[in-house]
C-alpha positions in Angstrom: 47.7 -5.6 19.4 47.9 -7.3 16.0 48.4 -10.7 14.0 50.9 -12.8 13.3 51.3 -15.4 10.6 53.5 -18.5 10.6 54.1 -20.0 6.9 56.3 -22.9 6.1 58.8 -24.0 3.7 56.7 -27.0 3.2 54.3 -29.2 4.8 55.0 -30.8 8.2 57.6 -28.6 9.4 55.8 -28.1 12.6 53.8 -24.9 12.1 50.8 -26.2 14.4 52.9 -27.2 17.3 54.7 -23.9 17.0 51.3 -21.8 16.6 50.2 -23.7 19.7 53.5 -23.0 21.7 53.2 -19.1 20.8 49.5 -19.2 21.4 50.4 -20.6 25.1 53.6 -18.4 25.4 51.7 -15.2 24.6 48.6 -16.4 27.0 51.3 -16.7 29.6 52.6 -12.9 29.4 49.0 -12.2 30.1 47.9 -11.5 26.4 44.4 -12.0 25.2 45.4 -14.6 22.3 43.5 -16.5 19.7 44.2 -18.9 16.9 43.4 -18.6 13.0 43.8 -20.8 9.9 42.2 -19.3 7.0 42.2 -22.8 5.2 42.8 -26.3 6.4 42.8 -30.0 5.0 42.5 -32.6 7.4 40.0 -35.3 8.3 40.7 -34.8 12.1 38.3 -32.5 13.2 36.9 -30.9 16.5 33.1 -29.7 17.7 33.3 -26.1 18.6 31.2 -24.1 21.0 28.9 -22.8 18.3 28.2 -26.2 17.1 30.5 -26.4 14.1 33.6 -28.3 13.0 37.2 -27.2 12.6 40.6 -28.8 12.2 41.9 -30.8 15.1 44.8 -28.5 15.4 42.9 -25.3 15.9 40.9 -26.8 18.6 44.5 -27.7 20.1 45.5 -24.0 19.6 42.4 -22.9 21.4 43.3 -24.9 24.3 46.7 -23.4 24.4 45.1 -20.0 24.2 43.0 -20.9 27.2 39.8 -20.3 25.3 36.9 -22.6 23.6 37.2 -23.5 19.9 35.1 -21.5 17.6 34.1 -22.1 13.9 35.9 -18.9 13.2 39.2 -19.9 14.0 39.1 -22.2 11.0 36.7 -20.9 8.4 37.3 -23.0 5.4 38.0 -26.8 6.4 38.3 -29.5 3.4 38.1 -32.8 4.7 39.3 -35.4 1.6 36.8 -38.2 0.8 36.8 -40.8 -2.2 37.1 -39.9 -5.9 39.8 -36.8 -5.5 37.3 -34.4 -3.9 36.9 -32.9 -0.4 34.0 -32.1 1.6 33.8 -28.4 2.1 33.1 -27.0 5.6 32.8 -23.3 5.5 32.2 -21.5 9.2 31.9 -24.9 10.4 29.0 -26.1 8.3 29.0 -28.6 5.3 28.6 -26.2 1.8 29.3 -29.4 -0.7 32.4 -30.3 -2.3 35.5 -29.5 -4.2 37.2 -31.7 -6.3 39.9 -31.4 -9.1 37.7 -30.0 -11.7 36.6 -27.0 -9.6 39.1 -26.6 -6.9 40.9 -23.2 -8.2 37.7 -21.6 -9.0 35.5 -23.0 -5.8 37.8 -21.6 -3.5 38.3 -18.0 -4.9 34.9 -16.7 -3.5 35.9 -17.9 -0.1 38.4 -15.4 0.8 35.7 -12.7 1.7 34.3 -15.2 4.4 37.8 -15.9 5.6 38.3 -12.3 6.1 35.0 -11.8 7.7 36.1 -14.4 10.4 39.6 -13.0 10.6 38.2 -9.6 11.8 35.7 -10.9 14.3 38.5 -12.5 15.9 40.9 -9.7 15.5 38.2 -7.6 17.4 38.3 -9.7 20.4 42.3 -10.5 21.1 45.3 -8.7 21.8 47.0 -11.0 19.3 45.9 -13.1 16.7 48.3 -16.3 15.8 47.5 -17.4 12.2 49.0 -20.6 10.5 49.4 -21.1 6.9 48.7 -24.3 5.0 51.5 -26.2 3.0 53.9 -23.3 1.7 53.9 -20.2 -0.2 56.7 -21.5 -2.5 53.8 -23.7 -4.1 53.5 -20.7 -6.6 51.3 -23.2 -8.8 48.6 -22.4 -6.3 49.0 -18.8 -5.9 46.2 -18.1 -8.0 43.1 -17.3 -5.8 45.2 -18.5 -2.5 43.3 -18.1 0.7 45.5 -20.0 2.5 49.1 -18.5 2.5 49.9 -15.0 1.1 46.6 -14.4 -0.6 45.2 -14.0 3.0 48.4 -12.5 4.4 48.3 -9.6 1.8 44.5 -9.0 2.1 44.4 -9.1 5.9 47.9 -7.3 6.3 49.3 -9.6 8.5 52.8 -10.0 8.8 54.3 -13.3 8.0 57.4 -15.6 9.7 58.5 -18.4 7.6 59.3 -21.6 9.2 61.9 -24.3 8.0 62.4 -27.8 9.3 66.0 -28.7 9.7 65.4 -32.2 10.7 64.4 -33.1 6.9 67.8 -31.6 5.6 68.3 -28.9 3.1 66.7 -26.0 5.3 69.0 -23.3 3.9 68.0 -23.9 0.3 64.3 -24.5 1.6 64.2 -20.8 2.9 66.6 -19.2 0.9 64.7 -21.0 -2.3 61.3 -19.5 -0.9 62.2 -16.0 -1.2 63.7 -16.8 -4.7 60.4 -18.3 -6.4 57.6 -16.5 -4.5 56.7 -13.2 -5.9 58.5 -10.0 -4.6 55.1 -8.2 -3.0 54.8 -11.7 -1.4 58.1 -11.8 0.0 58.0 -8.4 1.3 55.2 -9.7 3.8 57.8 -11.9 5.4 59.6 -10.3 8.2 62.1 -13.5 9.3 62.3 -17.0 9.8 62.4 -19.8 12.3 64.4 -22.9 12.2 62.4 -25.8 13.8 63.4 -29.4 14.8 67.1 -29.2 15.6 68.6 -32.0 17.5 72.1 -31.4 19.0 74.2 -28.0 19.6 72.6 -25.2 17.9 76.3 -23.6 17.9 76.8 -26.0 15.2 74.4 -24.5 12.9 75.7 -20.8 13.5 77.1 -20.3 10.1 74.1 -21.7 8.5 71.9 -19.5 10.4 73.7 -16.2 9.4 74.0 -17.7 5.9 70.2 -17.6 5.5 69.6 -14.3 7.1 72.4 -13.0 4.4 71.1 -14.7 1.4 67.4 -14.2 2.1 67.6 -10.8 3.7 65.6 -12.0 6.5 66.0 -11.7 10.4 66.2 -15.3 12.4 64.0 -15.3 15.3 65.8 -18.4 16.5 66.4 -22.5 16.4 64.1 -24.3 18.2 65.1 -27.8 19.5 63.4 -31.0 18.9 60.2 -30.8 21.0 59.5 -34.1 22.5 56.6 -33.0 24.2 55.0 -32.6 20.8 54.2 -36.4 21.0 51.9 -35.8 23.6 49.7 -33.4 21.7 46.6 -34.5 19.6 47.5 -35.8 16.1 46.2 -33.9 12.8 47.9 -34.7 10.0 47.7 -37.9 8.1 51.8 -37.8 7.3 52.7 -39.3 11.1 51.0 -42.5 9.8 53.5 -42.8 7.3 56.2 -43.4 10.3 56.6 -47.0 11.6 56.3 -47.5 15.4 58.2 -49.6 17.8 57.0 -53.3 18.7 57.2 -53.9 22.4 56.2 -57.8 22.9 55.9 -57.2 26.3 52.5 -55.4 26.1 48.8 -55.6 25.2 48.6 -55.2 21.6 45.7 -52.8 20.2 45.8 -52.8 16.2 44.2 -50.2 13.8 44.5 -50.3 10.0 45.1 -47.3 8.5 42.2 -46.8 6.0 42.6 -44.5 2.9 40.2 -42.2 4.3 41.1 -42.6 8.2 39.7 -39.7 10.1 39.9 -38.4 13.8 42.5 -40.8 14.5 43.5 -38.7 17.3 41.0 -40.7 19.3 43.5 -43.3 19.7 46.4 -40.6 21.2 45.6 -41.4 24.7 46.0 -45.0 24.2 49.6 -44.5 22.6 50.6 -43.0 25.9 49.7 -46.1 27.9 52.7 -47.9 29.0 50.4 -51.4 29.4 49.7 -51.2 26.0 51.2 -51.2 22.4 49.2 -49.2 19.7 50.0 -50.5 16.3 48.7 -48.4 13.3 48.8 -50.8 10.4 49.6 -49.7 6.8 48.3 -51.0 3.7 50.3 -54.4 2.5 50.6 -55.7 6.2 48.1 -58.3 7.7 46.4 -57.3 11.1 48.4 -58.9 13.8 47.4 -62.2 14.8 48.6 -61.0 18.4 46.5 -58.4 19.0 44.1 -58.2 22.2 41.7 -55.6 20.6 41.2 -54.2 17.1 39.8 -50.7 16.5 38.3 -49.7 13.0 38.6 -46.0 13.1 36.6 -43.2 11.9 36.4 -42.8 8.1 35.3 -39.8 5.8 34.4 -42.3 3.0 32.7 -45.0 4.8 31.9 -47.4 1.9 34.8 -46.7 0.0 37.1 -47.7 2.8 35.1 -50.7 3.6 35.9 -51.9 -0.1 39.5 -51.1 0.7 39.7 -53.1 3.8 38.4 -56.0 2.0 40.7 -55.5 -0.6 43.6 -55.8 1.8 42.3 -58.8 2.9 41.7 -57.4 6.7 38.3 -58.3 6.6 39.6 -61.8 6.9 42.1 -61.0 9.7 39.3 -59.4 11.6 37.0 -62.3 11.3 39.7 -64.7 12.5 40.5 -62.3 15.3 36.8 -62.5 16.1 36.9 -66.4 16.0 39.6 -66.5 18.7 37.6 -64.4 20.9 39.4 -61.1 20.4 37.5 -57.8 21.2 36.8 -55.4 18.6 35.8 -51.6 18.6 34.8 -49.6 15.9 34.5 -45.7 16.2 32.1 -43.5 13.9 32.6 -44.9 10.4 34.4 -48.1 11.9 30.7 -48.8 14.0 28.9 -48.5 10.7 31.5 -51.1 9.1 30.6 -53.6 11.9 27.0 -53.6 10.8 25.4 -55.7 8.1 24.9 -53.3 5.8 25.5 -49.4 5.1 23.7 -47.7 2.3 24.3 -44.3 0.8 21.3 -43.6 -1.7 22.0 -40.1 -2.2 25.8 -40.5 -2.9 26.8 -38.5 -0.3 30.2 -39.8 0.2 30.7 -40.8 -3.8 28.5 -42.9 -5.9 25.2 -43.7 -4.6 24.9 -47.4 -3.4 25.1 -50.1 -0.8 27.7 -52.4 0.6 27.6 -55.5 2.9 29.0 -54.7 6.2 31.3 -57.1 8.4 28.4 -58.5 10.1 29.5 -58.3 13.4 27.0 -56.1 15.0 23.4 -56.8 14.5 23.0 -53.1 12.9 22.5 -51.3 9.6 22.9 -48.0 8.7 21.6 -45.5 6.1 23.8 -42.2 5.5 21.5 -39.0 5.3 22.3 -35.6 4.7 22.1 -34.1 8.2 25.2 -34.1 10.1 25.2 -34.8 14.0 28.0 -32.2 15.8 27.3 -32.2 19.1 29.4 -32.1 22.0 28.0 -35.0 24.6 28.7 -36.2 28.3 27.4 -39.6 29.6 28.3 -43.0 31.0 29.8 -45.9 28.9 31.3 -49.2 30.3 30.4 -47.9 33.6 32.6 -45.0 33.5 32.0 -41.2 32.9 33.4 -39.5 29.7 32.7 -36.4 27.6 33.1 -36.2 24.0 31.6 -35.5 20.8 29.4 -36.6 17.9 30.3 -35.7 14.0 28.9 -37.9 11.7 26.4 -38.6 8.9 24.0 -41.7 8.9 21.6 -43.4 11.4 22.2 -46.8 12.3 19.5 -49.3 14.1 19.1 -53.0 14.7 18.9 -55.3 17.4 22.4 -54.9 19.2 21.2 -51.2 19.9 19.2 -52.7 22.6 22.6 -52.9 24.4 24.0 -49.3 23.7 27.8 -48.6 24.0 26.6 -45.4 25.7 24.3 -43.7 27.6 24.4 -39.8 27.2 23.3 -37.1 29.8 20.6 -36.0 27.7 18.6 -39.4 27.7 19.9 -40.5 24.4 21.9 -43.9 24.0 24.4 -44.4 21.7 26.3 -47.5 19.8 25.6 -51.3 20.0 27.3 -54.4 21.6 26.9 -57.8 20.5 25.2 -60.4 23.0 28.6 -61.8 23.7 30.2 -58.2 24.7 33.0 -59.0 22.2 32.3 -56.6 19.5 31.3 -52.7 20.3 30.5 -50.0 18.4 30.1 -46.0 19.0 29.7 -42.8 17.5 31.3 -40.6 20.1 34.8 -39.2 19.4 37.1 -38.3 22.4 36.2 -41.4 24.3 39.8 -42.4 25.7 40.7 -38.9 26.9 38.7 -39.7 30.0 40.8 -42.0 32.5 37.9 -43.9 33.7 36.7 -45.0 30.1 39.9 -45.8 29.0 40.9 -47.9 32.1 37.5 -49.8 31.6 38.5 -50.5 28.1 41.9 -51.5 28.7 40.8 -54.0 31.5 38.9 -56.0 29.0 41.9 -56.8 27.4 43.7 -57.4 30.6 46.0 -54.3 30.7 46.1 -51.7 33.4 45.9 -48.0 32.6 47.7 -45.6 34.7 44.7 -43.2 35.1 46.3 -40.4 33.8 44.1 -37.5 32.8 44.9 -37.3 29.0 43.7 -33.4 29.0 45.9 -32.5 31.8 48.9 -34.2 30.1 48.0 -32.0 26.7 47.9 -29.2 28.8 51.5 -29.8 30.6 52.8 -30.5 27.3 51.5 -27.0 25.9 53.4 -25.2 28.9 56.6 -27.3 28.4 56.5 -26.2 24.8 55.8 -22.5 25.6 58.8 -22.6 28.0 60.9 -24.0 25.2 60.1 -21.6 23.0 60.8 -18.5 25.5 64.3 -20.1 25.6 64.8 -20.3 22.0 63.1 -17.8 20.2 62.7 -13.9 20.4 59.3 -13.7 21.7 59.7 -10.1 22.2 60.9 -9.5 18.6 57.4 -11.7 17.6 55.1 -9.7 19.4 56.6 -6.4 18.0 56.3 -7.8 14.3 52.9 -8.7 15.2 52.1 -5.1 15.9 53.2 -4.2 12.3 49.5 -5.7 11.2 48.0 -2.7 13.3 50.3 -0.1 12.0 52.5 -0.3 15.5 
């Protein structure tokens, strides 16, 4: 049937959620649907059925389509790390790094591989829903672009522009995009969607018509603020800049926001537990002394983030928490930080070298080129779980004799100290399973609801799809998608 691409007037306008919602809405209409993002930049990733990795948003969008995530759905993934460089993932596999010195030149040859993935997916579905990155209005990045109009024009995919009214200035954002982009790029845009509207849409009727008149594009609707989006996995670190509400009546879990924090969507199921309060602590603030549990998250640059942790004084807070008998859990890079030493002899994450760890687990880690990418099942804390590994490095030491988890394939993972106060694991996605989440919360005196997080995500996707059916011209969007196949 074709393809449809959503591009935005800027970053964080809600493209990822809208693509997920449209994927579910189209699927609910009986169409075979697949998601696609040519180029993504995110340190939140997921392991695919073919043993690769893609951005978390595309994995969620695959769930919305009721299909398995595949590396073709996000053929180019950039994972920011230290020294202004990003790890380059192509078709799910590490291919090197891109930095400020080679970014523009390095991405140009990737368009052919992006188009290969696009063609494979198009052959498997009725409609491919494509998400852009950033904005086509970033005309300084247009040369060699593979994420927005460079892809759309090469693949012949029609575009609908998304504007975020919640941040203000949406009329100028949509009309201004039309003004600054190349006329041939503008010809690819067939309409616009206004997103994140709070209140009565009738109050924006004049503004909506003004956009249609000034931009020359038709509107496909005004999407209200979608509270269900808060139940979906997080992808962008933008949300970490937003302060949360404190509630002294719940058990407190604290997580420091490291400069290269990754896979922080691991913590999403904890946010939805009424018995606990998850606080993401930004730089410049101490880790709260009243925390019952400190979680050290994943990191894309473990040595650099450990140095940043010390610069913030968070290592002092963690040791004080430990002396008070508080629980500590390290995930992936956070697990590595809890050990006695981390070594990077080949400079895989930046400059070669080693750094002393926090010393709260009797383990040491050596980073090595091979990257573990596995979906796994097993038992941890007496409960079954399903998750995935996504890490470089091997960790060993006395505390691994008390593994955090035992996998179904017989392997052991992680470590627990003799007092069972400090724990570390390489597994991502642990807390989605109600049993393990409940076992962890019981250790800090909190009671879990026992809700199935994956079911909650699926229910949220259905609710978002229903909202889009009410507020968007879904049939009109399907008609636009048919243009890609000459319909």
